[in-house]
N, C-alpha and C positions, 0 to 999 in steps of 0.2 A: 774441484771442477768435477770429480766421478757424482758427490752427490746431485751436482744439478743434470748433468746429460743423465744420468741413469731415473730419474724423475718420472714415474710411467702418466704423470697429471701436464706433463709438457709438451702442447701441441704447436708450440710455432719451432721451427726448425733451421738454423743457419746455412750447416753443411748437410743437410738431408739426408743423404746414405749413409752415411755415419750416423747421425743424430739419434734418426727413428729409430734404429736398429737399436739404439743404448736406450731409447725410451722405452721399447717393446719390453726389450730388458728386463728392466725397474718393475717389473710387474710383477718379480720374484726381490721384496723387499731385502733381503740380504744379499743381494749381486754386489754393490757397493760395497759390503764390509769383507765380501768374502772374497774378493778382486783385489784386496788390501790384501790379506793375509794371503793369497797367494804368491801376490806380489813377493810382499815379506820373506817367504819362504823359500823362493826361490834368488833372491840375493844375500840371506841366507849361505843355503846351498852352497851358491859362484862363488863370494869373494872369499877371499885371505883370511883366514884367523883372526888379523888382526882389526877386522872389522867389522867381525859377524855378532859380539854384542851390541855394540854402538847402534848397529841395526835392528837389533831387536825387539833392545830398550826403545829405540826412535816411534818403531812400528806398531810397538804394545802403547806406550803414554801416547804419542800423534791420536792414536786410533780413540784413548777415551777421551780423550781433552774433545777430538770434534762429537762423538756421539755425545757428551758432557751437555757443550754448547748448543748442539742440538735439541735437547730434552728441555733445556734450561730456556729454550729460547721459543718454545710450544708452548710450555706452560703459560710466557710472559704474553706471548700473543691470546690465548685463551681468555685472560684477564684480559689484555686493553681494546678486545674486540667488541666489547658492553659499549663504547661510542659515548660522543656526547662529552659535555666538560667534564673534565677528573681530576679531583681534589685528592688530598691526604692520598691516602697510600694506594688508591688509583693509579696516581699522576706519579709517585712514586717508581710502581709496579713498569709504569711506562718508560720513562726514563731506564730502570737496568732494561727494560725490551733493549732500546737503542744502543744502550754500551755493550753490550753481548752481540749485537750484530757487529757493529765497528769493533769489537774485538775479534771478532771470525773473521773478518775483513785484511783486519790486522797481522793474524799468524798468515796469512796467502800472502800480505807483503815480505812479511819474514820469510817465507818459503823465496819468493823473487829475488829478494837481495843476498841473500846466501848463493845463489847461483849464479851471481856475478860478481860481491868479492865476499870475503872471512874477515874484513876487516870491522871487530865491533863498535869502532868508533863511524867508520861512514853508512855502515847500518846505521844505530838509532838516530846520526844525525840526516839521514835522508828519510827517514820513517815518521821521526817527528817536521820536518817540513814537509812532510807529504800528507801526513794526515793532517790539518791546518789545511790544506790546498785542496785534498777531495773531502774535507768535509763543508769548506768553501764550497765549490763547483757542484757538487750534490746536490746541496740546500737551493743555490741559483736554478740545476736542474730542474730542480722540484717547481721550483714557483711557476718556471717559466712555461714548462711540458714539454722541454724538450726530449726526453725520457720516453713518452709516449711515441713521437718523431723516430727515434733511430730503436726499434726492433729487436735488434743484431745487437746490440751494443753489448750487452749480459753476456751472449754467446761468444762475441771475441774475447771477453777480459777472461771467462775461466779457460776456452782455447789457451790464449795465451800462461793460465797459470799451472795448466795443465802439460803443456811445451816444456817450461822450464822445470816442474818436477821431474823430466821424462831427462832436460839437459843435468840435473844433480845425482840423480842416477848416471848418464853415462860418465859423468865427472869419476865416481865410484870408483869405473873400470878402468882406468889411467886417460877419461879420452876427454883433451881438452878443446874446448871450441874458445874463437875469438872472442873476445870481451864486447866486441863492436854487433858482432854477429849478436851473445845473448840479450845485450841491450834494448835491439833491434826489434826481437821477438813479439815481445807485448806491442810495440807500437805497428809493426807491421798487423796482427792480429787486430787492433783495436781502427785502423786506418783500414781496414778493408771493411770488417762488421759496418762501421757505418758508411762507406760508400754503398754497401749493396742494403744497407737499410732506408740510404736515399732512393735510389734506384726504387726498392722495394715501394716507398713510400708512395709512389706515383701509380702502383698499379689498385685496386679494390682491395679491401681491409678483407681477408679469409683469415684467418688462425690456424686453419685445417690445411692449407696453401703451404708448400715449402720454396724458398729461392733457392 
């Protein structure tokens, strides 16, 4: 979510007062990693000793994994941009590029799942069913052109991820929210983003304007 909002190339903003400032901050390429390092340091200094090691390890491995996935995706994307019908190694690279993207979204789903429950069985079952459903839904949306109609849908999804991350941080300090409230965060963000997209679609398309 931080990588998305701190993208200096992002010109379409949903929650404009916040997203515009974050996009401008993205001109400093290291603002995302620095933000995570500062957050991890704050957690390390303010949590009790029993959680410090886990927080430090999670921050280090999480950042390494995210940066690694981005680098791999960028490398595959360069190869995939050649266009045309691809066979052999080029087709394999394109396939792997899509799988890396799927893996990136899967990690977001794991974060969201742990924000709701700690049961590994429930998480595996939910993510497995969700992966099948999301893949089918994504293919349908791409073929029907629906994604172009809902310009703020991606924004809503990233806000949901960001808020669920905040919920997990709150849990480290013993703040427990109701499960129905946590489960509603994503639904509220997505629904609001879709409704905003519908109203925005009725206006002339201008990628530099904000809703």
